[in-house]
C-alpha positions in Angstrom: -14.4 -18.9 4.5 -15.7 -21.3 1.9 -18.6 -20.6 -0.5 -19.9 -22.6 -3.4 -19.6 -21.3 -6.8 -23.5 -20.6 -7.4 -23.7 -18.4 -4.2 -20.4 -16.6 -5.0 -21.8 -15.7 -8.5 -25.1 -14.3 -6.9 -23.2 -12.4 -4.2 -19.9 -11.5 -5.9 -19.8 -7.7 -5.5 -21.0 -8.0 -1.8 -18.2 -10.6 -0.9 -15.5 -8.5 -2.8 -16.5 -5.6 -0.4 -16.6 -8.0 2.6 -12.8 -9.4 1.6 -11.8 -5.7 1.4 -12.9 -4.9 4.7 -11.8 -8.1 6.6 -8.8 -8.7 4.9 -9.9 -12.5 5.0 -9.6 -14.8 1.8 -12.7 -16.5 0.5 -12.2 -20.0 -1.2 -14.9 -20.6 -4.0 -15.8 -24.3 -4.4 -17.5 -26.5 -7.0 -19.1 -29.8 -5.8 -17.1 -29.3 -2.6 -13.8 -28.9 -4.1 -11.8 -25.5 -4.1 -11.5 -24.0 -7.5 -10.8 -20.4 -6.7 -9.6 -18.1 -4.0 -10.6 -14.3 -3.4 -7.9 -12.5 -1.7 -7.6 -8.9 -0.7 -5.5 -6.5 -2.8 -2.1 -5.7 -1.5 -0.3 -2.7 -3.1 3.1 -3.8 -3.3 4.5 -0.7 -5.2 8.0 0.7 -4.0 7.7 4.1 -2.9 9.9 6.5 -5.2 13.5 7.3 -4.2 13.5 10.9 -5.4 10.9 13.2 -3.7 9.9 10.8 -0.8 10.8 13.6 1.9 9.0 16.3 -0.2 7.2 18.6 2.4 8.9 17.4 5.3 11.8 19.8 5.6 11.5 23.5 6.4 14.2 26.5 6.2 14.4 29.1 8.8 16.4 32.3 8.0 18.7 33.0 5.1 20.2 30.0 3.9 21.9 31.7 0.7 23.9 34.6 2.4 27.7 34.0 3.4 28.3 33.6 7.2 31.0 35.5 9.1 32.8 32.6 10.3 36.0 31.3 9.3 36.6 27.5 8.3 39.9 25.8 8.8 40.6 23.2 6.4 43.6 21.1 6.0 45.3 21.4 2.4 
């Protein structure tokens, strides 16, 4: 979509909402020549390495007390 700078100035906030909803760019023109582009914001922040599984694991039973099973290990 292309829009003249004067019209963009008058409808800026409405156009920002439209770009956010449609995720389509708007090119702003002056005297028919492109001068700016309004694009939707993309959050490119990396998710944290530590704690990203928080709340996804559940424990069942006693996980602290020893079990009555012998383990064989090579020495």
